[in-house]
N, C-alpha and C positions, 0 to 999 in steps of 0.2 A: 400476576408479573406485569408490572410496567416496562414494556420492551421500545429502547433504545438501539439508534445509532449510528455508530462513532464512524469518522473515519479518515484518514488523508490519501486522496489522491486526488492529483492535480490532470491527470486527460482522463480521470471515470473508472477507470478499467476497475478496482478496490468498492467505492462506487455500487459497482453494478453490485460486485458480489454479494458487499457488508447491505446492503439494501434488499439483494433476494432473499437473505437468508431473515432480518428483520420483519420482512414481508409478510412470510411463510407463518414465523414465528407466532405470530403474531393472529394472526385468521387462524393460525391450531390450537391456539389457545385464549384467545381471545373469543374469537368467534367478527374481528374488523381485521381487517388490515393493514389498523393504522398502529403506526409506533411513531417518538418523537427523535428526530433527528439531530445529529452536532458534528456538521462539516468545519475538521480542524486542517483543515490546506488552506486559507490565509490566514497570515500572519496573525491580525488583528484578534480574529477567536484562541488565537495558540494565549493571546492577554489576559484573558478567562479562567479561572479555575473554574470546570465541571467535579458536580458533585452529586453522589449515587446516594441508595439506604437498600439496607435488607428485602426492598418489595420491587426491586428493580433485575430486569437480564437487560446486561448492557452487550452488544456486539461488534468488540471495536476493532478494524482494520487497519491494518499499512503496508503500504509495497515495502519489496524488499528491496534495499540495495548494496549491492557487494555483499552479498549474504548476509548480510544483519536487519535490525530494525535501522531505519536511519540516525544517523546520529543529528541528527538536529530536532528533530522527532523527544527525545528523548527527558528536555527539559521537560515541557510540557506532559507530557505521561508523565511525571515522576508526581507531576503536583493534581493529576486526576485520584479525589479522592472516592473509592470505592466502599467504604463503611459495612460493608458486607454483602454486599450485590453478585449476584453470579454474569460470570463471566462466558464469551465467545471469541473467543480470539481465531480471529483470518491474517493469515499473510497474503499476500499476490508479487508473486513473480515472474518476469519473462522466460521461463522455458530450458533457462539453466539450470538454475540448483535456487531454494531457497536456506538452504545451507544452516544454519543456525539464528534466523531469524525464530520461526518461532516458538523456540525454547524460551527464544529472549523475551519473549514478546508477551510467554505465560509469565515468567516469573517476572516481571515488571508489572503491571497488572492482578499479580501477586501481590508484592511488597507497598504496591494501595490501595491494597484491602478488600480486593476480589477474590470471589474462588475460583476456579473457575474450570468452567466443567465440559468444556468441547476444544476442539478447534481442531483447522483447514488450513494448509496452503494451494491451496487455486493459483492457475493460473489467468497473464494481460498482457496484451502484445508489447514487447517490450518499449522497452521510454528512447529508447537509441535507435529502434528499428522501424519499418512500414512494410517488414515481410519476415521480423521470428516472432511466432504466435501471432498470426497473422488477425482483428478481427474477435479475437476474446478479448474475456468470456463471451463466447458464440451460446447456442443454446443447449445446445449440450452443459455448457457449461454451469448455464444456470438450472437445469433440472438438477445437475448435481447436487449443488447449491441448496436445490425447495426440496428435496431430499434428506439433502442432511439435517433439515429445519427438523424434520416431518422425526427424523430417529432420536434428537431432542428432546422433544417435545414428551416423545413414549419415557427419554429415561425421567427426566423433567415427572410425569406421571408419574412412575416406579417409585419413585421418589428414593435414585439411586444416585444422590448428588453429594454425598460424603467419600467418595470410592477419586481417594488422589490422580488426576488428571497426568498421564504423559504423555510424552510425542517424540517428534523427533530432536537430535537434534546433538552439541555437545559441551558440555562446562567442562572446567573455563569452554567460551565461546574461542571459535578460531580466529585468527584476525585477520582482516576484513579481504575480500576477495578481490584480485588486482589485476590488470590485464599483461600480457607483454610485451615485447619490445621482439624485433626479429632476431636476438641475440639470446633467448631465452628466458633474460632482465625484469627483475619487475616495470612500468610503467605506468606512473604515474599521471592518471589525467582530472585532479580534482583544480586545476588551476585556467582547464579547460574550461572556454566560451561561446558561445551561437556567437556566429558574425552576422551581418541584416545587407541583406541587396537593395540595388538605389529601388527597389520594385518597393516597398518599404510607402504602405499611404500614411501614415502616422496615425494609424485610424486607435491604437494603443488596446488592443487587445491584448497581446503580448503582458502590457503595464498590468489589463489587465488577472492575467490568470496567473504570474510569478507568484505562489508560495512562499516567496521568502521576499520580495517588496522590493525584489536587486533591479529590475527594467527604470532608467531615468521616464517620465514621464512627457517632460520637455523633450528625449529624444534615446526614442525606440534605441537607436544603435547601440547606448553607451548605457553597462552595469554603473550600478550604483550600492553592489552588496556581494552577494558569492551567492555562486549558483549550481544549481545540485545535481541536472543532467537529469530534470525532473521528464524533457524532451515539451512539456504544455507552451512554450515560446514556440517552438514547430512545429509539435502536430495540428493549434490550435490556427498560426497564420490564413487568413484566410489568402492571399496570396504568397505564401512558401515564399518568403523574404528572408526565416529565419533558415542557417544551418550550421554547422559543424564545418571545416576544414585541417586539423589540426588531424596531422598524419599517424599516430601513436592510437589518440583514438577513430578516425575511421581502419584501419588494421585492424582494431577491437572488435569495431559493430559488425567487420566483413567475417574476424573466426565467428561471432557467437551467433551471426547467419548460418555459415556452413558447420559448424561441427553440433550446433544442436535444431538444426528441425525437423527431430523428431515429434510427435505429439507426446505431448505430456500430461500427465491426468491429475486432477483435485489426490489431496492424501489425506484422510480425514483422521481424528481420532478427539474418542470417549470413554 
């Protein structure tokens, strides 16, 4: 099999897990830790069609946003041509829950013509926080990812690939997860956007890392497109000039940090 890694990873967390799995798969199946990579984090890559064959094994990973596969990725994912390739589906969430994201990703790749043989839900530092699941995926997570890859190899070598893969989740999918306000009512944060302090040096790193190409290169304090709250501009700014000040958004951030502080572990399906 040709080993491939595909992922959307604005802050690098999903990338770490997908590449750890792909690298170990390649080493176990081919004797060399080499694999092909399609990083579809940036918008120009999502304007190209990815196509595979039955000789390919594709590890595909996406972050969980509001308990689902990010809706901004659906159009691109629907264009991928599986053509009978085998797939390992991975979602990465910020220690709250992955809800229906994994079963949704599995359904999407099946509709693309892939044959899913394994799936996993892993944890990464939350895009809203530097506290929630801080530093994850960590060494323990990477070890689990490598062990997962070994188990996948054993399944492949045993020829046990025709069994229908079952993963946790609901069908029909549940509505997108929403924060609540002080009165317990749903609070819509979709239009909340980051602000910029005077510390900004206009280095344009935020422009370069925005997966939606939504930050104005002429004035990085302005948005020219949608914000998906991926955290890239905030976490990767070298002078910490990007921040959020929306009261409802910050309340939700603090809620997450308090309610979901206990470490969650990856869940694997084979």
